[in-house]
N, C-alpha and C positions, 0 to 999 in steps of 0.2 A: 709145057706140062700144066694141066689144069689142077685146081685145088683138090678135086676129088681123086685124081690120080696120085697126087702127093700124099693125100691122107691114106689111101689104100696101101701105098708103099711103106709109109711110116708105121702103120699099124694102129689099132684102136687104143692101145694103152698109151702110146705116145701122144695121140690126139687128146686123150682124156687129161694127161698131165699138162699139156699146153692150155687147154680150156680151163682147168682148175687153177693153174698159175695166173692166167689172165683174170679169172674171177677173184682170186685172192688179192691181186694188186688193185682191182677196182673196189673191193670191199675196204681195203686199207685206206684208199683215197677218200672214200665216202666217210669213213670214221674220222679221218683227219679233218675234213671239211666240217663235219658236225661238231667236232671238238672246238674248232676255231669259231664257229658260229655261236656256241654256248659261251665261250670266253668273251667274245665281243659283246654279247647281250648282257653278261654279268658286269663287264666294265662300263657299259652304258648305264646300267642301273645304278652303279656306284657313283658315276659322274652326276646323274640326275639327282641323286639323294644328297650329294655334298655341295651342289651348286646353290648358293644363297639366292633367295628371291629378290627381284628388283623392287626397291621401295620408291614410291612416287609420293612426294610431299607437295601439296598445293596450299597456298596461303590465300585466304579471302578475308576481307574486313568484317569485323563483328557488326551486327546490325543494331539499330537503336533499341529495339525491343530487348535484345540480350543485355545491352548496357543498363536499361531501366530495371531489369530483373536483378542485376548486380547491385544497383543503387539501392533498391528496396531492401535487399538482404543485408548490405553493409550498414545502412542507416539503422537497422534494428540492433546491430552489434555495437555501433558507436553513435549513440544518440546525441552526444555533445558536439560532434563534428558536422560541418556542412558538406554533404556529398550529393552530387548531381550529374546530369548530363550536360556537357558543354557543346552547344550547337555550332560554335565557330570551328572548333577543331574536330567535331564529331567524335568526342571521346568522353571519358569520365573524369571528374575532378573530386578531390577531397581537400578540404581546407579548414583551418582554425585560426582564430584571432587570439586565442589564449596561449600564452607562452608555456604554461604548465602542461598543455595537452600534446607535447611533442611526441612522447612515446606512444600515446594512443593514435596519433596521426600516422606514425611509422607502421604501427600494427594494422591500421586500416589499409595502407598500401599493400601490405602482404595479403590481407584478406581479399582485396580486389583482385590481385594477381592470381590467387588460387581459386577464384570463383568460376572462372571459365576454363574448362579442361581443354588441353591441347591448344593453348593460346600463347602467342608471342607478343609481349607487351613492349611498347615504345613510349618513352617520355616525350611529350610534346613541349611542355614547359614545366619549370619547377622553380620555386622561390622559397627561401627560408630566411627569416630574420627581419630586421627593421628596413631593409632596402626594398621590400615587396611593394609594388605599385597597386596591387589589387585590394589593399586594405587588410588582408589576412597576414598573419605572421608565418604561416606555413601553407603552402599551396602546391599541388601537383596536378597536372593534366596528363592523362595517359590514353593511348589507343591500343586496341587489340587486333591482331591478325589471327584468325582461327586456322589451325593447321590440320588439314585432312591428310591422313596417312593411309595409303593404299598399297597392298602387296600384289605384285604381278608375278605370276609363275612362268 
């Protein structure tokens, strides 16, 4: 029996019910898939919004010109101290032979460390007191690594 013969025996109303039922199932399936698509898209948007960015930090040594800028600035702030660029260690030094200049020497260290933004400082050498071989009572030599911070999405 062919499809047309089966359709003519069942009648037009039965055929309409079958077609409308099939259409209803197809529509429900389409709505279900659309709802899943929207839910997945919203979940993906939430994940992307809550994922922190990747932070990349690179260190590179400070240049002599940058040290010289810091030397000039700190010399103006502390004229009684000797402050300069140490060519051996490629860093900056601050020193004093006056025992009463201890607190000013300490403050000069803090001023040097805050003069270069995003820098990581390292002490190359430090000497305090009568045992110093450089002739100064207080001496510190420091080098800086500039930290470049980049955000990757």
